[in-house]
KEDO-133027 format. One record per residue (C-alpha): residue number from 1; residue in one letter; x, y, z. Coordinates in steps of 0.1 Angstrom, whole numbers. Example, Ala and Ser with C-alpha at 12.3 -4.5 7.8 and 13.67 -1.06 7.14 Angstrom:
REM residues 2
   pos   code       x       y       z
     1      a     123     -45      78
     2      s     137     -11      71
//
This chain:
REM residues 312
   pos   code       x       y       z
     1      m      -1      -1      -2
     2      r      12      36     -10
     3      n      22      59      17
     4      m      10      96      12
     5      i       7     127      32
     6      v     -24     149      20
     7      i     -19     187      27
     8      m     -57     200      31
     9      n     -66     236      28
    10      a     -85     240      61
    11      r     -96     277      61
    12      a    -100     277      96
    13      g     -64     271     101
    14      t     -69     236     119
    15      n     -89     203     109
    16      a    -102     204     145
    17      t    -135     220     133
    18      e    -162     198     125
    19      e    -163     207      89
    20      g    -125     203      87
    21      r    -130     168     104
    22      a    -157     157      81
    23      q    -136     165      50
    24      s    -105     149      62
    25      e    -125     116      70
    26      k    -139     117      34
    27      i    -104     122      20
    28      n     -90      94      42
    29      a    -118      69      34
    30      a    -115      76      -5
    31      l     -79      72      -7
    32      h     -81      42      16
    33      a    -107      25      -7
    34      a     -85      31     -37
    35      g     -53      13     -19
    36      v     -36      44      -5
    37      r     -26      49      31
    38      a     -30      85      39
    39      d     -21     109      66
    40      v     -43     139      62
    41      r     -32     173      77
    42      g     -54     204      75
    43      m     -35     238      74
    44      a     -41     274      69
    45      g     -35     288      35
    46      d      -1     307      46
    47      q      11     273      62
    48      l       5     251      31
    49      t      38     254      15
    50      q      60     247      45
    51      a      36     220      55
    52      a      44     204      20
    53      r      83     208      25
    54      d      80     192      58
    55      a      59     163      46
    56      a      82     157      16
    57      a     111     154      40
    58      e      97     125      59
    59      p     110      91      52
    60      g      90      65      37
    61      i      67      89      18
    62      d      55      81     -18
    63      a      37     113     -27
    64      v      24     146     -11
    65      v     -11     153     -21
    66      a     -28     188     -24
    67      a     -64     186     -15
    68      g     -80     220     -23
    69      g     -85     246     -52
    70      d     -58     260     -76
    71      g     -42     282     -47
    72      t     -35     250     -26
    73      q     -23     232     -57
    74      s       1     260     -63
    75      a      12     263     -28
    76      v      21     227     -26
    77      a      36     227     -62
    78      t      60     255     -49
    79      a      74     234     -23
    80      l      77     202     -45
    81      a      89     219     -77
    82      g     125     210     -85
    83      t     123     182     -63
    84      s     122     145     -67
    85      m      90     140     -47
    86      t      58     134     -66
    87      m      26     156     -62
    88      g      -9     143     -61
    89      v     -40     162     -67
    90      l     -74     163     -50
    91      p     -95     191     -70
    92      l    -115     203     -40
    93      g    -120     239     -50
    94      t    -145     258     -70
    95      l    -126     259    -105
    96      n     -99     233    -104
    97      h     -81     245    -134
    98      f     -48     227    -127
    99      a     -67     193    -122
   100      k     -89     197    -154
   101      d     -59     205    -176
   102      l     -41     174    -162
   103      g     -74     152    -170
   104      i     -80     145    -134
   105      p    -116     137    -126
   106      q    -136     162    -103
   107      t    -150     137     -80
   108      l    -132     127     -49
   109      d    -133      90     -53
   110      e    -122      91     -92
   111      a     -93     116     -83
   112      a     -82      93     -55
   113      a     -83      63     -78
   114      v     -60      82    -102
   115      i     -38      90     -73
   116      a     -38      51     -66
   117      t     -22      44    -101
   118      g      10      62     -93
   119      n      13      73    -131
   120      v      38     101    -131
   121      r      42     129    -156
   122      s      67     158    -154
   123      v      49     191    -162
   124      d      62     227    -162
   125      v      57     254    -136
   126      a      64     291    -140
   127      r      79     317    -119
   128      v      77     355    -115
   129      n     104     370     -92
   130      g     112     336     -79
   131      r      75     327     -70
   132      v      61     296     -85
   133      f      27     293    -102
   134      v      12     264    -121
   135      n     -17     280    -140
   136      n     -12     319    -148
   137      s      -5     351    -136
   138      s     -18     386    -145
   139      i     -12     423    -138
   140      g     -39     451    -143
   141      v     -76     445    -144
   142      y     -76     409    -126
   143      p     -55     416     -95
   144      h     -78     447     -90
   145      v    -109     426     -93
   146      v     -96     399     -68
   147      r     -85     423     -42
   148      q    -118     443     -44
   149      r    -135     409     -41
   150      d    -117     396     -12
   151      q    -124     432       7
   152      m    -159     428      -1
   153      q    -161     393      13
   154      e    -143     403      45
   155      t    -157     435      51
   156      l    -195     431      40
   157      g    -197     392      42
   158      h    -207     387       5
   159      g    -204     355     -11
   160      k    -173     349     -35
   161      w    -193     351     -66
   162      y    -217     380     -57
   163      a    -185     400     -44
   164      m    -167     393     -79
   165      l    -197     405     -96
   166      l    -194     437     -77
   167      a    -158     442     -80
   168      i    -162     438    -119
   169      l    -190     466    -119
   170      n    -167     487     -98
   171      l    -139     482    -122
   172      f    -158     498    -151
   173      r    -161     529    -130
   174      r    -126     532    -119
   175      f    -108     517    -152
   176      p     -73     507    -142
   177      q     -49     507    -171
   178      v     -12     501    -169
   179      r      16     513    -192
   180      l      45     488    -194
   181      k      78     480    -210
   182      l      81     445    -222
   183      l     111     425    -233
   184      v     101     392    -250
   185      n     123     373    -273
   186      g     150     401    -272
   187      e     126     427    -285
   188      t     114     455    -263
   189      f      83     474    -267
   190      e      58     495    -248
   191      h      23     490    -244
   192      k      -7     506    -223
   193      t     -33     480    -216
   194      p     -59     472    -190
   195      f     -44     438    -182
   196      v     -14     414    -191
   197      f     -20     378    -187
   198      v      10     352    -185
   199      g       1     315    -190
   200      n      22     286    -182
   201      n      20     272    -216
   202      v      -6     282    -243
   203      y     -40     290    -232
   204      d     -71     294    -251
   205      i     -83     326    -234
   206      a    -115     349    -232
   207      l    -121     380    -211
   208      l    -122     371    -175
   209      k    -127     335    -183
   210      m    -101     310    -180
   211      g     -95     288    -210
   212      r     -80     253    -212
   213      r     -43     244    -220
   214      r     -36     216    -245
   215      q      -1     211    -232
   216      l      16     213    -197
   217      d      51     205    -209
   218      g      55     229    -237
   219      g      83     247    -223
   220      e      72     283    -229
   221      l      52     311    -213
   222      c      25     327    -232
   223      l      17     363    -228
   224      y     -17     379    -238
   225      f     -28     414    -237
   226      t     -60     431    -254
   227      n     -58     453    -285
   228      r     -88     471    -271
   229      t     -85     500    -245
   230      g    -108     523    -228
   231      r    -140     517    -211
   232      i    -160     516    -244
   233      g    -134     490    -259
   234      m    -136     469    -229
   235      f    -172     469    -229
   236      r    -173     456    -266
   237      l    -149     430    -257
   238      a    -170     418    -228
   239      l    -201     417    -252
   240      r    -181     397    -276
   241      a    -170     374    -247
   242      l    -205     368    -237
   243      f    -215     358    -271
   244      n    -186     337    -276
   245      r    -174     358    -307
   246      l    -138     366    -292
   247      r    -110     357    -316
   248      q     -74     357    -304
   249      d     -62     371    -337
   250      k     -84     401    -337
   251      d     -91     409    -300
   252      f     -56     399    -283
   253      n     -20     400    -289
   254      a      -3     368    -279
   255      l      36     364    -274
   256      c      53     331    -265
   257      s      88     329    -249
   258      r     108     309    -224
   259      e     112     343    -204
   260      v      98     376    -202
   261      w     106     409    -182
   262      i      79     434    -175
   263      d      89     469    -163
   264      s      66     495    -150
   265      r      71     531    -140
   266      h      57     520    -104
   267      k      83     506     -79
   268      h      57     478     -70
   269      i      30     462     -89
   270      n       0     441     -78
   271      v       4     407     -95
   272      s     -22     378     -95
   273      m      -7     342     -93
   274      d     -30     312     -96
   275      g     -57     335     -81
   276      e     -36     350     -52
   277      v     -24     385     -52
   278      e       9     398     -39
   279      r      26     432     -45
   280      l      59     424     -63
   281      q      90     447     -70
   282      s      91     460    -107
   283      p     106     449    -129
   284      l      88     415    -131
   285      h     111     385    -144
   286      y      89     357    -155
   287      e     106     325    -165
   288      i      93     289    -173
   289      w     108     260    -156
   290      p     106     230    -178
   291      r      92     199    -163
   292      a     101     206    -128
   293      l      71     192    -112
   294      n      64     153    -111
   295      v      27     149    -107
   296      i       4     119    -108
   297      a     -20     121    -138
   298      p     -43      98    -156
   299      i     -24      72    -178
   300      e     -44      81    -211
   301      i     -38     116    -209
   302      a      -9     126    -237
   303      s       9     157    -246
   304      v      -7     176    -276
   305      s      18     200    -296
   306      t       7     233    -299
   307      t      28     257    -319
   308      n      30     295    -315
   309      a      13     299    -349
   310      e     -19     287    -332
   311      v     -20     319    -310
   312      a      -3     344    -330
//
């Protein structure tokens, strides 16, 4: 029987709460039924990475499993990237983009069955100023929306999706744009845009709607920013997104590279990484870390080559 440690995102900071205990028992039961001996540990968000490092250092452990949403997956991946320890994924969040792109089923029992197979793939992670992310990073509109959403949740007690809607509406009243200097593939140019989106590999992207990736080991970052600026331009872009009429060749610029530098007139920039916002020092240095993360994934999922021409 395989031995694994599960790092579970327990929002209250401990698995001693009734809800945390119930979730822990469900995870334990699902993995045990699949043939895995698991030690489930509930941790607060700011403890996840260190808990994963500590777990990886324990003897006799076959894998460290991240149980939670994309933020949890990213935090555990930060600890395990560049090491020989394998990561398992239990998608218990709202969106679970990383798990979906890996082809991992969204139910607990099915995801546990995948973990039990022990089939390991090596996938890319990306870094910005040394901080790891598994999905994407952005500056401009999205970090503003996330920060306002979190403030509304904390101060007004709104639910996540209602708070996000209010934050988006407020965004159109106070329309943030950023003027940036970009260095991509040895070429430097300046651009004023409401957002810049940096993906770990190629995304099919729509406005404020996460697309899917065909490949997680392509060894490149992909940078996206809109051709449309101003409130009217963004409103039209939102309408095109609503009716599924967005075209990457018309509505977005896309550039792919192994390394990207983004400079700003400001000393610090709000940066979203897998949905978590941090204030980082400018310039931002993005880089791909090819096949740095060993992750358990379904056997039948295979890499699909995607060329730069598909997003140019």
